[in-house]
C-alpha positions in Angstrom: 0.0 0.0 0.0 1.3 3.5 -0.9 0.1 6.7 0.7 0.3 10.2 -0.6 1.0 12.5 2.3 0.8 16.3 2.1 1.9 19.1 4.4 -0.2 20.1 7.4 -1.2 23.8 7.1 0.6 24.3 10.5 3.9 23.6 8.7 3.4 26.8 6.7 1.9 28.9 9.5 4.5 28.3 12.2 8.1 29.4 12.2 9.1 26.1 13.7 8.0 22.7 12.4 8.8 19.6 14.4 8.2 16.2 12.9 10.0 14.1 15.5 9.4 10.5 16.4 6.1 10.3 14.7 4.7 6.9 13.7 3.1 8.5 10.6 4.1 11.8 8.9 1.1 13.7 7.8 2.4 16.5 5.7 0.3 18.3 3.0 0.3 21.2 0.5 2.5 22.4 -2.2 5.6 24.2 -1.2 4.5 27.6 -2.4 4.8 29.0 1.1 7.9 27.1 2.2 9.8 30.4 2.6 7.8 31.1 5.8 9.4 28.2 7.6 12.5 29.1 9.6 12.9 25.8 11.6 12.4 22.2 10.5 13.1 19.2 12.6 12.9 15.7 11.0 14.3 13.6 13.8 13.8 9.8 14.4 10.9 9.2 12.0 9.7 5.6 12.4 6.9 4.7 10.0 4.4 1.8 9.7 5.2 -1.1 7.3 4.4 0.9 4.2 6.5 3.0 1.9 5.5 6.6 2.0 5.8 9.0 -0.9 5.2 12.8 -0.9 4.5 15.2 -3.7 8.2 15.8 -3.7 10.5 12.8 -3.7 10.5 12.1 0.0 11.5 8.5 0.3 11.1 7.1 3.8 11.2 3.4 4.2 9.8 1.6 7.2 11.9 3.1 10.0 14.0 6.1 9.2 14.4 8.7 6.5 17.0 7.7 4.0 16.8 10.6 1.5 16.1 14.3 1.8 14.0 15.7 -1.0 15.5 18.2 -3.5 12.6 20.5 -2.7 14.3 21.3 0.6 16.1 24.1 -1.3 12.8 26.0 -1.4 12.9 26.7 2.3 15.0 29.9 1.7 14.4 31.4 5.1 15.2 28.2 7.0 17.6 28.9 9.9 17.6 25.5 11.7 17.5 22.1 10.0 17.7 19.1 12.4 18.1 15.8 10.6 19.7 13.7 13.4 18.8 10.1 14.1 17.8 9.1 10.6 19.5 6.9 8.0 20.8 9.5 5.6 23.9 8.8 3.6 23.9 11.9 1.4 22.2 15.3 0.9 20.9 16.8 -2.3 22.9 19.6 -3.9 19.8 21.9 -3.4 20.7 22.0 0.3 23.2 24.6 -0.7 20.4 27.0 -1.6 19.5 27.4 2.1 21.4 30.6 2.2 20.1 31.7 5.6 20.7 28.4 7.4 22.6 28.8 10.7 22.3 25.4 12.3 22.5 22.0 10.7 22.4 18.7 12.7 23.4 15.6 10.8 24.2 13.5 13.9 23.5 9.8 14.1 23.0 9.0 10.4 25.1 7.0 8.0 27.3 9.7 6.4 30.8 8.6 5.3 31.7 12.1 4.1 30.3 15.6 4.7 28.3 16.4 1.5 29.8 19.2 -0.7 26.5 21.2 -0.4 27.3 21.9 3.2 30.3 24.0 2.1 27.9 26.4 0.4 26.0 27.3 3.6 28.1 30.4 4.3 25.9 31.6 7.1 26.2 28.4 9.0 27.1 28.8 12.7 26.6 25.3 14.1 27.4 22.0 12.3 26.8 18.7 14.1 27.8 15.5 12.5 28.7 13.2 15.4 27.9 9.4 15.4 28.3 8.9 11.7 31.0 7.1 9.7 32.9 10.2 8.6 36.6 9.6 7.6 37.8 13.1 7.2 37.3 16.8 7.9 37.2 18.0 4.3 38.5 21.1 2.6 35.1 22.5 1.8 34.3 23.0 5.5 37.0 25.7 5.3 34.5 27.9 3.4 32.2 28.2 6.5 33.8 31.3 7.8 31.0 32.1 10.2 31.0 28.6 11.9 31.3 28.8 15.6 30.5 25.2 16.6 31.8 22.1 14.9 30.9 18.8 16.5 32.2 15.7 14.8 32.9 13.3 17.6 32.4 9.5 17.4 33.3 9.0 13.8 36.2 7.4 12.0 38.0 10.6 11.1 41.7 10.1 10.4 42.6 13.3 8.6 41.8 16.9 9.2 42.1 19.4 6.3 44.5 22.3 6.8 41.6 24.5 5.6 40.1 24.2 9.1 42.4 27.1 9.8 40.1 29.4 7.9 37.4 29.0 10.5 38.4 32.1 12.5 35.0 32.4 14.2 35.1 28.8 15.5 34.7 28.5 19.3 34.0 24.8 19.8 35.8 22.0 18.1 34.8 18.5 19.2 36.7 15.7 17.5 36.8 13.1 20.3 36.6 9.4 19.6 38.1 9.3 16.1 41.3 8.0 14.6 43.2 11.3 14.2 47.0 11.0 14.3 48.0 14.6 13.5 46.4 18.0 13.9 47.4 20.4 11.1 49.4 23.3 12.3 46.7 25.6 10.8 44.5 24.6 13.8 46.4 27.2 15.7 44.9 29.9 13.5 41.6 29.4 15.4 42.1 32.5 17.5 38.5 32.4 18.9 38.6 28.7 19.9 37.5 28.3 23.5 36.9 24.5 23.7 39.0 21.9 22.0 38.2 18.2 22.5 40.5 15.7 20.7 40.4 13.0 23.3 40.4 9.3 22.4 42.3 9.7 19.2 45.9 8.7 18.2 47.8 11.9 18.5 51.5 11.6 19.1 52.2 15.3 19.4 50.6 18.7 19.4 51.2 21.6 17.0 54.2 23.4 18.4 52.3 26.8 18.2 49.4 25.6 20.2 50.1 28.6 22.5 48.5 30.8 19.8 45.0 29.6 20.9 44.8 32.5 23.5 41.0 32.1 24.1 41.1 28.4 24.9 39.6 27.6 28.3 38.8 23.8 27.9 41.4 21.4 26.5 40.7 17.7 26.5 43.5 15.4 25.1 42.7 12.3 27.2 43.4 8.9 25.7 46.0 9.7 23.0 49.7 8.8 22.7 51.3 12.2 23.6 54.9 11.9 24.9 55.2 15.5 25.9 53.4 18.8 26.1 54.9 21.8 24.3 56.1 24.7 26.5 53.7 26.8 24.5 50.9 25.4 26.6 51.9 28.0 29.2 50.7 30.7 26.9 47.1 29.5 27.2 46.4 31.6 30.2 42.6 31.4 29.9 42.6 27.7 30.4 40.3 26.5 33.2 40.1 22.7 32.4 42.9 20.5 31.1 42.7 16.7 30.7 45.7 14.9 29.4 45.1 11.6 31.2 45.9 8.3 29.5 48.9 9.5 27.4 52.6 8.7 27.6 53.8 11.8 29.4 56.9 11.6 31.5 56.8 15.1 32.9 54.8 18.2 33.0 56.5 21.4 31.6 57.3 24.1 34.1 55.3 26.5 31.9 52.2 24.9 33.5 52.7 27.3 36.3 51.6 30.2 34.0 48.0 28.8 34.0 47.0 30.6 37.2 43.3 30.4 36.5 43.2 26.7 36.0 40.4 25.0 38.0 40.9 21.3 37.0 44.0 19.4 35.9 43.9 15.7 35.0 47.2 14.0 34.2 46.3 10.5 35.5 47.5 7.4 33.8 50.8 8.6 32.4 54.4 7.9 33.3 55.2 11.0 35.4 57.9 10.7 38.0 58.2 14.3 39.2 56.1 17.4 39.3 57.6 20.8 38.6 57.7 23.2 41.6 55.8 25.7 39.4 52.7 23.7 40.0 52.4 25.6 43.2 51.4 28.7 41.1 48.0 27.2 40.3 46.4 29.1 43.1 42.8 28.6 41.7 43.1 24.8 41.2 40.3 22.8 42.8 40.6 19.3 41.2 43.9 17.5 40.6 44.1 14.0 39.2 47.5 12.3 39.5 46.6 8.7 39.8 48.5 5.9 37.9 51.8 7.6 37.5 55.2 7.0 39.1 55.3 9.7 41.7 57.1 9.1 45.0 57.1 12.7 46.3 55.6 16.1 45.8 57.4 19.5 45.7 57.2 21.7 48.8 55.3 24.3 46.6 52.4 21.8 46.4 51.2 23.2 49.7 50.4 26.4 48.0 47.3 24.9 46.3 45.1 26.2 49.0 41.8 25.9 47.0 42.3 22.3 46.2 39.2 20.2 47.0 39.9 16.9 45.2 43.2 15.2 45.1 43.8 11.7 43.6 47.3 10.2 44.2 46.2 6.6 43.8 48.5 4.0 42.4 51.8 5.8 42.5 54.9 5.1 44.6 54.3 7.1 47.7 55.6 5.5 50.9 53.9 8.1 53.0 51.3 10.8 52.6 53.3 13.9 51.5 53.5 16.5 54.2 52.3 19.2 51.8 49.0 17.5 51.7 48.3 18.3 55.3 48.4 22.0 54.5 45.6 21.8 52.0 42.9 22.9 54.4 40.1 23.0 51.9 40.6 19.4 50.8 37.4 17.4 50.7 38.5 14.2 48.9 41.8 12.4 49.2 42.6 9.2 47.3 45.7 7.3 48.3 44.7 3.8 47.1 47.3 1.4 46.0 50.4 3.2 47.4 52.9 1.5 49.7 52.2 3.8 52.7 52.4 2.2 56.1 50.9 4.8 58.4 48.7 7.8 58.7 50.4 10.6 60.7 48.5 12.6 63.3 48.5 15.6 61.0 45.5 14.1 59.3 43.5 16.1 61.8 44.5 19.3 59.9 42.0 18.3 57.1 38.9 19.5 58.9 36.9 19.6 55.6 37.8 16.1 54.5 34.7 14.1 53.4 36.2 11.2 51.6 39.4 9.3 52.4 40.4 6.2 50.3 43.3 4.1 51.7 42.4 0.9 49.9 45.2 -1.5 49.2 47.8 0.3 51.3 50.1 -1.2 54.0 48.5 0.7 56.9 48.0 -1.2 60.1 46.2 1.3 62.2 44.6 4.7 62.3 45.7 7.5 64.6 43.3 8.8 67.3 43.5 12.2 65.6 41.4 11.0 62.8 38.5 11.7 65.1 39.1 15.4 64.5 38.2 15.1 60.8 34.7 16.3 61.7 33.3 16.3 58.2 34.4 12.8 57.1 31.6 10.8 55.6 33.4 7.9 53.9 36.5 6.0 55.0 37.8 3.2 52.8 40.4 1.0 54.4 39.8 -2.4 52.7 42.7 -4.6 51.7 44.9 -3.0 54.4 46.2 -4.6 57.7 43.7 -2.6 59.8 41.5 -4.9 61.9 40.4 -2.4 64.6 39.3 1.3 64.8 40.2 3.9 67.4 37.4 4.9 69.7 37.8 8.5 68.7 36.3 7.7 65.3 32.9 7.8 67.0 33.4 11.6 67.5 32.8 12.0 63.7 29.1 12.6 63.6 29.0 12.9 59.8 30.5 9.5 59.2 28.3 7.2 57.1 30.6 4.4 56.1 33.9 2.7 57.1 34.8 0.0 54.6 37.2 -2.7 55.9 38.4 -5.9 54.2 36.2 -8.9 54.9 39.0 -11.3 54.2 41.4 -9.8 56.7 39.2 -9.2 59.6 38.3 -12.2 61.7 34.7 -13.0 62.7 35.3 -12.1 66.3 36.8 -8.7 65.3 33.8 -8.1 62.9 31.3 -8.7 65.7 33.3 -6.5 68.1 33.4 -3.7 65.5 29.7 -3.9 64.9 29.0 -3.7 68.6 31.2 -0.7 69.1 30.5 1.3 66.0 27.2 0.2 64.6 26.0 -0.2 61.0 28.4 2.4 59.4 31.1 -0.3 59.6 30.9 -2.5 56.4 33.1 -5.3 55.2 33.9 -5.6 51.5 
């Protein structure tokens, strides 16, 4: 059975037309008034088990739209076109006639390349093409000089055209979860770029002039193969969030100390043996992730990070909690899991705001009585340690919700005694 479906009058009367997740598309009328439509959403269009044909060649089969009609070019005043979550593999050349289009969403389709027609949309400000099968950022995207947001994450992109450097208005570039090995040097021409996400790719190095991205405040390079960070990163003084976890870094450049406005730094899962003393200049830092490195000590300047709230030193080579940590009076979360530390010094009482303390898998045999002065502590994890008892002072911590001990290392008599003394907040894992 074939059905002739025409546009609803509302399509022509409203500035925005949403045809989203409808079991049947009921659209009527000739496109004589299409120029009144400024927003068109054709997202997730499941249909009954019939082929549906329109006056224009709109071919939608069974579940999702597979072809956009050539008549789309008649929507001359269209500003937003959302085609995400369909089964499109190409777009008609007539799309290039949408001279006023500002936003185009092609996410979650079957595109292998970005159609040439997209390069003619010179007023486009937002282009989304994530969750497709794209293999390249093509040359013709370099013609979109007004583009401010380019989201192409979760594709199979291996090459990025040098023409990307023409996008001087670009503010957001999301290329995560692709197969990119090299960023062209021209990417450093993006003087207005504020967010750069190239995490989960195959980058071995960064452009040496990355310091030219003076407006960058969010940089995510997690999960690449970077062996070093260029000194130029110290010129990115507007940076607030940096994630370079899961690379092959052996050190952090001293220029990191120039990033005095940095709020979050994640360098976990690298091969770092020593931190530069300039890290103490990061006076605004609130979150520092250093887990899974080869650190055995921290510089004295580390104590200058007075605004630090979260610190993860898990799975390093610390034999003791560094003294500088006990001068971080705003610290709320401390992770020391998997380090060969054997004791907790009385100075732990300095951390009055501490809420979460993880000592899992350390060599600690006991807790100091002073831990009872950590008045805001809520969670204490001491499983897989040699601790089999708790100091009475721990009952002074009214906020405490959970103390996790190792069920294999605490005998049944000790378990019963701990339950009697401390109640249900003691758990065995």
